[in-house]
N, C-alpha and C positions, 0 to 999 in steps of 0.2 A: 246653099248653106254658107254662112260667113265663118272664115277661118279666123280663129282667136288670133289676136295680134298682141304681140309682147309688149306694145306700148301701153296696153291697157291691164296687164298682168301684173299689177301692184297688189298689195295686200289688200285694198280697199275693195278689188274684185272679187273676193271670197264672199262679199254678201249675196252674190248670185247663187251660191250653193243652198241657200234658204228654201229653194223650191223642193227640196228631195222629201219634205214632210207631206207632200200634197199628193201623193201617189193614191189615187183612187181605187184601182183595181186591186193594188197589194195591200193597202192599208198600212204603209211602211212605216216602221218605227225604227229610227236611227239613234246613234249616240251608244250609250253603254248599257241598254236595255238587254237583259239576258233571259234565256228560258230554256231550262234543261242544260244541255251541254253546247248550246249555240247562242250566239250573239247576233242580234239583228245586223243584216247589212246596212252599211252606211253609204249609200250611191251618191250622196252630197258630194263626196271627193271627186266624182266625174263631172258634176253638174257646175263648172265654174266659168262657163262662157255662153253668152246667149247665142241662140242659133235662129236664122231666119230660114225657114224651110216649108215645103208643103207637106204635112203628113199624110201617109197613107193609111188606110181606113182598115187594113188587116194585114196578118202575118203573111199571107199568100201573095197579096199585093205588092209587099217590100220584097218577098223573095223573087217574084218575077222580074224585078228590075236590077237585083243584085247579083253579080256573077258568082259570090261565094256565099254559101250557107252551110253551117254546121252546128251541131251541138255537142256538148262535152262538160268537161270540169275545168275549173280554173286550176292551172298548174304552178302559178305565181306570177311575179312581178319582176322588171329589171329596168335598168336604166336605158333611156331613150337618148337620141342626140340632143344637142342644145343649138339653136338657130339663130343667127344673126338676122332679124327680120326688118329692121329699119336701123340707120346710122347713130352710133353713139348711146343705144337705149339698152335695157336688159335684154338678156337672151330669151328665147322662147323654149321651154322646156318640155320635153316629151317624155312619156313613159310607155312602156311596152308590157301589155297583158297576154300572158301565155295561157291558150286554152287548149287541152288534150281532148282531140276529137274522139268521140265514140259513136256519133252519128253523122256521118258524112251524107249531106242532103243534096248539094248542089256544088259543082265545081271543083271538088276535092279529088286528087288522085289517090286511089286507094289500093292500087297495084303496082307491082314492079319496084325496079330500084329508087324511083323518084316518088314513092308513095309518102304521104304526109299524115302524120298522127298528131301534129302540133300546129296551130294557128297562132302567130303572133298579130296583136292588135295595137296599132299605134294610136295613142290617145294624148290629149292635151293635158300638160301636168298641172296648170294652173298657176297661181301667183307666185311671185317671187318676195323676198322680204328685202325692203329697202334697208341699205346700209350706206349712209353718206360716207363712211370711211373708206370706202371702196368705190371702183369704177362701176358703173352700171352694169356692164357686161360680166362683172364678178359676183352680183347679187346671186344668192342662192334661192332654190325652190322652198317655198312654205312646207310643202309636203314631202315626207321622206318616203322611201320604198317602204319602210315598215308601217306608215300609216295606211298606205295602199293594202298591204297584206293583211293588216288588222280590219280595215274596213269591208274588205272583199276578200274572205281568205280562200287558201287553197282547198280544194274539195267542192267549192260552190258550183252548182250546177250552172251552164252558161249557153246560151246560143248567141252566135254571131251571123249579121247578115252584112255583107262587105264585098268591097272590090279590092283588087290588087294595089297596093301603095303606089302612088305616083312619086317621082323624085320632090324632095322639099323645095318649098319656094324658096327660102333664105338659105344663106352659106352655113353648111355644117362646120360649128366650131369646135364642138366635142362630139365624137361619133357615138359615145353610148357602148353598149355590149355589142359586140359583133356578130354577126348571124352566118351560119352555113350557106352553102350554094343552095340547098334544097330548101331552105327555110321560106314559108309562105307569110311575108308581111303584108298586112291589110289595113285597109282604112274604112271604117264603118260610117253610114250616115247617122244623123241623130237618132234615130229609131233603132238602130242597129245592133244594139246589145240589150240582151234579156237575161235576168238572173232569177233563180228560184231561191227564196228566202226561207231556211229551214226553221226559223221561228213562226212565221206565218203558217207553215205546214202543222207544227205542233199545236197551235192555237186554234186551228180550223176556224178562223173568223173570216169576216168578208166573203161570205159565201164559198168558204174554202178555197180562194184564189191565194197564191202563194207565189206569182211571177211579179217582178218588179223590172220597170225599165231602168237601164243604166244611165245613159246620157239624157235622156228625156223621160219623163213619166209615160206610161202606157196609155193613159187616158188623154194623151196631147191630141189624138186623133178624134176625140169625142166619146162620150160614155156609150153609145150605141153601136160602137165600131166592134169589128170582128176582134180586135184585142182582148175585149171583155170576156170572150168566150170560154179560152182555155184556161183551167185552174191552176195547173202545174206544168212542168217541163215535159213530162211525158205526153199531157195533153197537146202541147203545141207541138211537139215531134210528131204526134199521130196526125194532127191537123194538116200539117205540111205534107205529110206522107200521103194523105188522102186528097190532096190537092195536086199530086203528081210529082212532089218534089223529093226524090230519093236516088243516090248514086247506086 
């Protein structure tokens, strides 16, 4: 997978987010569309950098190669660090998604003093706003935390396939919100975030499918893949448990 580079993270990079409306399995409706008490998820906020990777054809194939698999609900978002990824350029800003674990499936300690009920997911925050009155390292992210909270709100059902986060490649200029020693900070691959969109649950459209890929569309592996079969988060959890993934 190509790591997003801050040198490319100017406002023009936001054009990459247009792929959010191409969600085949979820029939994703983004933006301000509302239904009942829910607004459609806008995962375009996460689709801000191109990824070069080999997609896996099913959830269980991804679970097999990722050390951590868990389902739960979005607890919220918080400031991640800002990194110096190349000299004299804008910083690379990160954002942290908190997921409260309700179904630990792989690699989650659920017992004892080190048990974890929260997973922290490190994500690329996207473009910065060019401001020629300031130094490039002082340019601010285009997307605020409130934008993330509105696009993918607390309470959204989520599943993460991930690995323990490795040290950042760039120097940490701004640390972001500090973590406790017990915190599980993770890095997902492009297919490693899945959400359930409640507007799709209510519409009962697209064959009843309500799952939406976060960083990449679920159909990136092909429409005949195993990602097309689970219709909602309960189905996805049951599928993985049926393939031997449960703590």
